[in-house]
C-alpha positions as a Markdown table, in Angstrom:
| # | Residue | x | y | z |
|---|---|---|---|---|
| 1 | Unk | 6.0 | -5.2 | -19.2 |
| 2 | Unk | 9.0 | -3.0 | -20.0 |
| 3 | Unk | 7.3 | -0.2 | -21.9 |
| 4 | Unk | 6.3 | 2.6 | -19.5 |
| 5 | Unk | 3.6 | 3.9 | -21.9 |
| 6 | Unk | 2.0 | 0.5 | -22.2 |
| 7 | Unk | 2.1 | 0.0 | -18.4 |
| 8 | Unk | 0.6 | 3.4 | -17.8 |
| 9 | Unk | -2.2 | 2.7 | -20.4 |
| 10 | Unk | -3.1 | -0.6 | -18.7 |
| 11 | Unk | -3.0 | 1.1 | -15.3 |
| 12 | Unk | -5.4 | 3.8 | -16.3 |
| 13 | Unk | -7.7 | 1.4 | -18.1 |
| 14 | Unk | -7.8 | -1.4 | -15.4 |
| 15 | Unk | -6.6 | 0.3 | -12.2 |
| 16 | Unk | -3.5 | -1.8 | -11.6 |
| 17 | Unk | -0.6 | -3.3 | -13.5 |
| 18 | Unk | 2.2 | -5.7 | -12.5 |
| 19 | Unk | 5.7 | -4.8 | -13.7 |
| 20 | Unk | 7.7 | -8.1 | -13.6 |
| 21 | Unk | 11.3 | -8.4 | -12.6 |
| 22 | Unk | 12.0 | -4.7 | -12.0 |
| 23 | Unk | 14.5 | -5.5 | -9.3 |
| 24 | Unk | 17.2 | -8.1 | -9.9 |
| 25 | Unk | 17.6 | -10.9 | -7.4 |
| 26 | Unk | 20.7 | -9.4 | -5.8 |
| 27 | Unk | 18.9 | -6.0 | -5.5 |
| 28 | Unk | 15.9 | -7.7 | -3.9 |
| 29 | Unk | 18.2 | -9.5 | -1.4 |
| 30 | Unk | 19.9 | -6.3 | -0.5 |
| 31 | Unk | 16.7 | -4.4 | 0.0 |
| 32 | Unk | 15.1 | -7.2 | 2.1 |
| 33 | Unk | 18.2 | -7.4 | 4.3 |
| 34 | Unk | 18.4 | -3.6 | 4.8 |
| 35 | Unk | 14.9 | -3.4 | 6.2 |
| 36 | Unk | 14.8 | -6.7 | 8.1 |
| 37 | Unk | 18.2 | -6.3 | 9.7 |
| 38 | Unk | 17.6 | -2.7 | 10.8 |
| 39 | Unk | 14.0 | -3.1 | 12.0 |
| 40 | Unk | 13.1 | -6.6 | 13.2 |
| 41 | Unk | 15.3 | -6.3 | 16.3 |
| 42 | Unk | 14.0 | -2.9 | 17.4 |
| 43 | Unk | 12.4 | -2.9 | 20.8 |
| 44 | Unk | 11.3 | 0.7 | 21.0 |
| 45 | Unk | 8.0 | 1.9 | 19.5 |
| 46 | Unk | 7.9 | 2.7 | 15.8 |
| 47 | Unk | 5.2 | 4.5 | 13.8 |
| 48 | Unk | 2.7 | 2.1 | 12.2 |
| 49 | Unk | 0.9 | 2.5 | 9.0 |
| 50 | Unk | -2.6 | 1.5 | 10.0 |
| 51 | Unk | -2.8 | 3.7 | 13.1 |
| 52 | Unk | -0.3 | 6.5 | 12.6 |
| 53 | Unk | 0.8 | 5.8 | 16.2 |
| 54 | Unk | 4.1 | 4.7 | 17.7 |
| 55 | Unk | 3.8 | 1.1 | 18.7 |
| 56 | Unk | 6.0 | -1.8 | 19.6 |
| 57 | Unk | 6.2 | -4.8 | 17.3 |
| 58 | Unk | 3.2 | -7.0 | 17.5 |
| 59 | Unk | 4.4 | -10.5 | 16.7 |
| 60 | Unk | 2.3 | -13.6 | 16.1 |
| 61 | Unk | 3.0 | -17.2 | 17.2 |
| 62 | Unk | 5.4 | -17.6 | 14.3 |
| 63 | Unk | 7.4 | -14.4 | 15.0 |
| 64 | Unk | 5.9 | -12.4 | 12.2 |
| 65 | Unk | 5.6 | -8.7 | 12.8 |
| 66 | Unk | 1.9 | -8.0 | 12.0 |
| 67 | Unk | 1.8 | -4.2 | 12.3 |
| 68 | Unk | 3.6 | -2.6 | 9.2 |
| 69 | Unk | 6.2 | 0.1 | 9.9 |
| 70 | Unk | 6.2 | 3.6 | 8.4 |
| 71 | Unk | 9.8 | 4.1 | 7.2 |
| 72 | Unk | 10.2 | 7.3 | 5.2 |
| 73 | Unk | 11.3 | 9.3 | 8.2 |
| 74 | Unk | 13.8 | 6.7 | 9.6 |
| 75 | Unk | 16.8 | 7.3 | 7.3 |
| 76 | Unk | 18.7 | 9.3 | 10.0 |
| 77 | Unk | 18.1 | 6.8 | 12.7 |
| 78 | Unk | 18.7 | 3.8 | 10.4 |
| 79 | Unk | 21.0 | 4.8 | 7.5 |
| 80 | Unk | 20.6 | 1.5 | 5.7 |
| 81 | Unk | 16.8 | 2.0 | 5.6 |
| 82 | Unk | 17.3 | 5.5 | 4.1 |
| 83 | Unk | 19.7 | 4.1 | 1.5 |
| 84 | Unk | 17.4 | 1.3 | 0.6 |
| 85 | Unk | 14.4 | 3.7 | 0.1 |
| 86 | Unk | 16.6 | 6.0 | -2.0 |
| 87 | Unk | 17.6 | 3.0 | -4.1 |
| 88 | Unk | 14.0 | 2.1 | -4.8 |
| 89 | Unk | 12.9 | 5.7 | -5.5 |
| 90 | Unk | 15.8 | 6.3 | -7.9 |
| 91 | Unk | 15.5 | 3.0 | -9.9 |
| 92 | Unk | 15.4 | 4.1 | -13.5 |
| 93 | Unk | 12.8 | 1.6 | -14.8 |
| 94 | Unk | 10.5 | 2.1 | -11.9 |
| 95 | Unk | 10.7 | 5.8 | -12.1 |
| 96 | Unk | 10.0 | 5.8 | -15.8 |
| 97 | Unk | 6.9 | 3.8 | -15.2 |
| 98 | Unk | 5.8 | 6.1 | -12.3 |
| 99 | Unk | 6.3 | 9.3 | -14.3 |
| 100 | Unk | 4.5 | 7.9 | -17.3 |
| 101 | Unk | 1.5 | 7.0 | -15.0 |
| 102 | Unk | 1.4 | 9.9 | -12.7 |
| 103 | Unk | 3.8 | 12.7 | -13.8 |
| 104 | Unk | 6.6 | 14.0 | -11.6 |
| 105 | Unk | 6.0 | 12.2 | -8.3 |
| 106 | Unk | 6.3 | 13.1 | -4.6 |
| 107 | Unk | 6.3 | 10.6 | -1.8 |
| 108 | Unk | 3.5 | 10.8 | 0.8 |
| 109 | Unk | 4.3 | 7.6 | 2.7 |
| 110 | Unk | 6.6 | 4.6 | 2.6 |
| 111 | Unk | 5.9 | 1.5 | 4.7 |
| 112 | Unk | 7.9 | -1.7 | 5.2 |
| 113 | Unk | 5.7 | -4.8 | 5.6 |
| 114 | Unk | 7.0 | -8.0 | 7.3 |
| 115 | Unk | 3.5 | -9.5 | 7.7 |
| 116 | Unk | 0.1 | -8.0 | 8.2 |
| 117 | Unk | -3.4 | -8.7 | 9.7 |
| 118 | Unk | -4.8 | -7.9 | 6.2 |
| 119 | Unk | -6.3 | -4.7 | 5.1 |
| 120 | Unk | -10.0 | -4.1 | 4.5 |
| 121 | Unk | -11.1 | -3.1 | 1.0 |
| 122 | Unk | -10.7 | 0.6 | 0.5 |
| 123 | Unk | -9.6 | 3.4 | -1.8 |
| 124 | Unk | -6.5 | 5.5 | -1.2 |
| 125 | Unk | -7.4 | 9.2 | -0.7 |
| 126 | Unk | -4.8 | 12.0 | -0.8 |
| 127 | Unk | -4.7 | 13.1 | 2.9 |
| 128 | Unk | -5.3 | 16.8 | 2.0 |
| 129 | Unk | -6.4 | 16.9 | -1.6 |
| 130 | Unk | -9.2 | 14.3 | -2.1 |
| 131 | Unk | -9.4 | 14.7 | -5.8 |
| 132 | Unk | -5.7 | 14.5 | -6.5 |
| 133 | Unk | -4.5 | 11.4 | -8.3 |
| 134 | Unk | -2.6 | 9.0 | -6.0 |
| 135 | Unk | -0.5 | 6.1 | -7.1 |
| 136 | Unk | 0.3 | 3.0 | -5.0 |
| 137 | Unk | 3.5 | 1.1 | -5.5 |
| 138 | Unk | 4.2 | -2.3 | -3.9 |
| 139 | Unk | 7.7 | -3.8 | -4.3 |
| 140 | Unk | 7.8 | -7.5 | -3.6 |
| 141 | Unk | 10.9 | -8.3 | -1.5 |
| 142 | Unk | 10.3 | -12.0 | -1.7 |
| 143 | Unk | 8.0 | -14.4 | -3.6 |
| 144 | Unk | 4.6 | -13.7 | -2.1 |
| 145 | Unk | 2.7 | -16.9 | -1.3 |
| 146 | Unk | -1.0 | -17.0 | -1.8 |
| 147 | Unk | -1.6 | -17.6 | 2.0 |
| 148 | Unk | 0.8 | -14.8 | 3.1 |
| 149 | Unk | -1.7 | -12.0 | 2.9 |
| 150 | Unk | -1.5 | -11.0 | -0.8 |
| 151 | Unk | -2.6 | -7.8 | -2.3 |
| 152 | Unk | -6.2 | -7.9 | -3.7 |
| 153 | Unk | -8.1 | -5.8 | -6.2 |
| 154 | Unk | -11.7 | -5.4 | -7.3 |
| 155 | Unk | -11.9 | -5.3 | -11.1 |
| 156 | Unk | -14.6 | -3.0 | -12.2 |
| 157 | Unk | -14.5 | -0.8 | -9.1 |
| 158 | Unk | -13.3 | 2.1 | -11.2 |
| 159 | Unk | -16.7 | 2.2 | -12.8 |
| 160 | Unk | -18.8 | 2.7 | -9.7 |
| 161 | Unk | -21.3 | 5.5 | -10.3 |
| 162 | Unk | -20.2 | 8.3 | -8.0 |
| 163 | Unk | -23.8 | 9.6 | -8.0 |
| 164 | Unk | -25.3 | 6.3 | -6.8 |
| 165 | Unk | -26.7 | 6.8 | -3.3 |
| 166 | Unk | -24.9 | 3.8 | -1.8 |
| 167 | Unk | -21.6 | 5.0 | -3.3 |
| 168 | Unk | -22.1 | 8.5 | -2.0 |
| 169 | Unk | -22.9 | 7.2 | 1.4 |
| 170 | Unk | -19.9 | 4.8 | 1.5 |
| 171 | Unk | -17.5 | 7.5 | 0.3 |
| 172 | Unk | -18.8 | 9.9 | 2.9 |
| 173 | Unk | -18.4 | 7.2 | 5.6 |
| 174 | Unk | -14.9 | 6.4 | 4.4 |
| 175 | Unk | -13.7 | 10.0 | 4.4 |
| 176 | Unk | -15.2 | 10.6 | 7.9 |
| 177 | Unk | -13.4 | 7.4 | 9.1 |
| 178 | Unk | -10.1 | 8.6 | 7.6 |
| 179 | Unk | -10.4 | 12.0 | 9.3 |
| 180 | Unk | -11.4 | 10.4 | 12.6 |
| 181 | Unk | -8.5 | 8.0 | 12.7 |
| 182 | Unk | -5.7 | 9.9 | 11.1 |
| 183 | Unk | -6.4 | 13.6 | 11.4 |
| 184 | Unk | -8.4 | 13.9 | 14.6 |
| 185 | Unk | -7.2 | 10.9 | 16.5 |
| 186 | Unk | -10.8 | 10.3 | 17.7 |
| 187 | Unk | -11.2 | 6.8 | 16.5 |
| 188 | Unk | -8.2 | 4.8 | 17.8 |
| 189 | Unk | -9.8 | 1.4 | 17.4 |
| 190 | Unk | -10.9 | 2.1 | 13.8 |
| 191 | Unk | -14.6 | 1.3 | 14.3 |
| 192 | Unk | -15.7 | 4.0 | 11.9 |
| 193 | Unk | -13.4 | 2.5 | 9.3 |
| 194 | Unk | -14.9 | -0.9 | 9.9 |
| 195 | Unk | -18.4 | 0.5 | 9.3 |
| 196 | Unk | -17.2 | 2.1 | 6.1 |
| 197 | Unk | -15.6 | -1.2 | 5.0 |
| 198 | Unk | -18.9 | -3.0 | 5.6 |
| 199 | Unk | -20.8 | -0.5 | 3.5 |
| 200 | Unk | -18.3 | -0.9 | 0.7 |
| 201 | Unk | -18.6 | -4.7 | 0.8 |
| 202 | Unk | -22.4 | -4.5 | 0.7 |
| 203 | Unk | -22.3 | -2.3 | -2.4 |
| 204 | Unk | -19.7 | -4.5 | -4.1 |
| 205 | Unk | -21.8 | -7.6 | -3.4 |
| 206 | Unk | -24.9 | -5.9 | -4.8 |
| 207 | Unk | -23.0 | -5.3 | -8.1 |
| 208 | Unk | -21.4 | -8.8 | -8.2 |
| 209 | Unk | -17.9 | -7.4 | -8.2 |
| 210 | Unk | -15.4 | -10.0 | -7.1 |
| 211 | Unk | -12.1 | -9.7 | -5.2 |
| 212 | Unk | -9.0 | -10.9 | -7.2 |
| 213 | Unk | -5.6 | -11.6 | -5.5 |
| 214 | Unk | -2.4 | -10.4 | -7.2 |
| 215 | Unk | 0.5 | -12.7 | -6.5 |
| 216 | Unk | 3.9 | -11.1 | -7.4 |
| 217 | Unk | 7.3 | -12.8 | -7.4 |
| 218 | Unk | 10.4 | -11.3 | -5.7 |
| 219 | Unk | 11.4 | -8.2 | -7.7 |
| 220 | Unk | 8.0 | -7.6 | -9.2 |
| 221 | Unk | 6.3 | -4.3 | -8.7 |
| 222 | Unk | 2.5 | -3.7 | -8.5 |
| 223 | Unk | 1.2 | -0.2 | -9.5 |
| 224 | Unk | -2.3 | 0.8 | -8.7 |
| 225 | Unk | -4.6 | 3.8 | -8.9 |
| 226 | Unk | -5.7 | 5.2 | -5.6 |
| 227 | Unk | -9.3 | 5.1 | -6.7 |
| 228 | Unk | -9.2 | 1.4 | -7.4 |
| 229 | Unk | -10.8 | -0.6 | -4.6 |
| 230 | Unk | -8.1 | -2.8 | -3.1 |
| 231 | Unk | -6.8 | -4.3 | 0.1 |
| 232 | Unk | -5.1 | -7.5 | 1.3 |
| 233 | Unk | -6.1 | -10.8 | 2.7 |
| 234 | Unk | -5.1 | -11.8 | 6.2 |
| 235 | Unk | -2.3 | -14.4 | 6.2 |
| 236 | Unk | -2.8 | -18.0 | 7.0 |
| 237 | Unk | -1.1 | -19.8 | 9.8 |
| 238 | Unk | 2.6 | -20.6 | 9.5 |
| 239 | Unk | 5.9 | -18.7 | 9.1 |
| 240 | Unk | 5.4 | -17.3 | 5.6 |
| 241 | Unk | 5.9 | -13.6 | 5.5 |
| 242 | Unk | 4.9 | -10.9 | 3.1 |
| 243 | Unk | 8.1 | -8.8 | 3.0 |
| 244 | Unk | 7.5 | -5.8 | 0.8 |
| 245 | Unk | 7.8 | -2.1 | 0.5 |
| 246 | Unk | 4.7 | -0.1 | 0.1 |
| 247 | Unk | 4.8 | 3.5 | -1.3 |
| 248 | Unk | 2.1 | 6.1 | -1.8 |
| 249 | Unk | 2.9 | 8.8 | -4.4 |
| 250 | Unk | 1.1 | 11.9 | -5.7 |
| 251 | Unk | 1.9 | 14.2 | -8.5 |
| 252 | Unk | 4.4 | 16.7 | -7.2 |
| 253 | Unk | 2.1 | 19.7 | -7.5 |
| 254 | Unk | -0.2 | 18.1 | -5.0 |
| 255 | Unk | 2.5 | 17.2 | -2.6 |
| 256 | Unk | 2.6 | 17.8 | 1.1 |
| 257 | Unk | 5.6 | 16.7 | 3.3 |
| 258 | Unk | 5.3 | 13.0 | 4.3 |
| 259 | Unk | 3.9 | 12.6 | 7.8 |
């Protein structure tokens, strides 16, 4: 889908869109190498996306790093990482699609994923402006196998009635969990988030809304609205990785410095 306006229209109507082949094979190989070569051998703690804490690599039996790494602040320590992130954020076709969908963007977080434990279904709130539109961007740095922990979406979740009691209760629980884990640091094990995820699954089941995986090829980009319910499956056993770059963007007027 090469037309930015068409991609933006589909994004706003359905909540997500796949942009095929945004990055050429040589660009994908260079990006994949920049992150993997710089980060996989690091033995000191690095900040992790799901906890906002500095942690060492947590590898599974196949050597996959299962705790994704926040990278937007690592350019000075790892110049190749900073250059790779700049290359992504300055890619003309990608930026045209982002601007058409969101307006002039500002980065709130960038994360490199080697593998993952999976991510519970959720929405992406702006950390300080809950009503500000947020755009997710996932750049596939390899062909993503169906058992490697793919991105999943819930079609129809944009239409959840915000006044429904179970939706109100879930969103309150989700916001409280976000504050507890990332703002207050009072829920390091994520139990409040687990409870919010269970409440979300219950209301989705009650409405018969299914989960649908999105399987991109290397160089494809997934864009999604922050208010779309989405997540990722845990990976199956084996060496298959899910090398990708995950970005969260807001319209520039809602920006705060990336944490």
